[in-house]
C-alpha positions in Angstrom: 23.3 23.4 7.0 20.1 22.0 5.7 18.8 18.4 5.9 17.3 16.1 3.3 13.5 15.8 3.2 11.4 12.9 2.1 10.1 13.3 -1.5 8.3 10.1 -2.5 7.8 6.5 -1.6 8.4 4.3 -4.6 7.2 0.7 -5.5 8.8 -1.3 -8.2 6.0 -3.3 -9.9 4.9 -5.0 -13.1 1.6 -3.0 -13.5 1.8 0.6 -12.3 -1.8 1.4 -13.3 -3.2 -1.5 -11.3 -1.0 -0.7 -8.3 -1.9 3.0 -8.4 -5.6 2.2 -8.6 -5.3 -0.3 -5.7 -3.4 2.0 -3.3 -5.3 5.1 -4.5 -8.5 3.3 -3.4 -7.0 2.1 -0.2 -5.8 5.5 0.9 -8.3 7.8 -0.8 -5.5 9.4 -2.9 -5.9 10.8 -6.5 -4.3 8.7 -9.2 -1.9 10.4 -11.8 -0.9 8.5 -14.9 0.2 6.4 -16.4 -0.3 8.0 -19.8 0.5 4.7 -21.6 1.0 1.1 -20.6 4.2 0.3 -18.7 4.8 3.9 -17.6 5.1 5.0 -14.0 2.0 6.1 -12.1 1.6 8.1 -8.9 -0.9 8.8 -6.2 -1.2 11.9 -4.2 -3.2 12.8 -1.0 -6.2 15.0 -1.8 -4.7 17.8 0.2 -1.3 17.4 -1.5 1.9 16.3 0.1 4.1 13.3 -0.5 3.5 11.1 -3.5 3.7 7.3 -3.8 5.1 6.3 -7.2 4.7 2.9 -9.0 7.6 2.3 -11.4 7.5 -0.5 -14.0 10.2 -3.2 -13.7 10.5 -6.5 -15.6 11.4 -8.7 -12.6 8.8 -10.1 -10.1 8.9 -9.6 -6.4 10.8 -12.5 -4.9 11.6 -11.7 -1.2 10.0 -10.0 1.8 9.9 -6.2 1.6 12.5 -4.4 3.7 10.3 -1.3 3.8 6.5 -1.4 4.0 3.4 0.7 4.5 1.3 0.5 7.7 -2.3 1.6 7.6 -4.9 2.3 10.3 -8.4 0.8 9.5 -11.4 2.8 10.7 -13.5 -0.3 11.4 -13.8 -4.1 10.6 -15.6 -3.3 7.4 -12.4 -1.8 6.0 -10.8 -5.3 6.1 -13.6 -6.6 3.8 -13.0 -3.6 1.5 -9.3 -4.1 1.3 -9.9 -7.8 0.4 -12.4 -6.8 -2.3 -9.8 -4.4 -3.8 -7.4 -7.3 -4.3 -5.4 -7.4 -1.0 -4.6 -10.8 0.7 -4.6 -11.4 4.4 -1.3 -13.2 5.2 -1.1 -13.5 9.0 -2.8 -12.0 12.1 -0.4 -10.9 14.8 -2.0 -11.4 18.3 -1.0 -11.1 21.9 -1.1 -14.0 24.4 -4.8 -13.3 25.1 -5.7 -13.4 21.4 -6.2 -9.7 20.9 -5.4 -8.7 17.4 -2.5 -6.2 17.1 -2.4 -6.1 13.3 -2.8 -8.1 10.2 0.1 -8.6 7.7 -1.4 -8.3 4.2 -0.2 -8.2 0.6 -1.3 -5.9 -2.2 -2.1 -7.3 -5.6 1.6 -7.8 -6.5 2.5 -9.4 -3.2 4.0 -6.3 -1.4 3.5 -6.7 2.3 1.7 -4.0 4.4 0.3 -4.0 7.9 -3.3 -3.2 8.6 -4.0 -2.1 12.2 -7.6 -2.4 13.6 -9.5 0.5 15.0 -8.9 1.0 18.7 -12.0 0.1 20.8 
């Protein structure tokens, strides 16, 4: 008997083109679509593999995500780049000594993701 395999990760959003451009830039993925306003768009890793879809929906995000993306940042300059792309830093998660574990961030539509600093 076979097992299911992961096909895509999908975001509901109001502006698929903007979200695909943001996440494509963050991850270095190629953007596909949309062909017209309010159509779905996708991003794909340069070497192929799983896609991330951005599907248009009329309602805004109103609660915390139950599923989110975690990213590893190569250096501190990456945080500045993410912010310049339209991300927002929401909260730093630190240990008792003040060492940064990760930063909770939001993409341009408010979807949370976690950005982990480079290991020293």
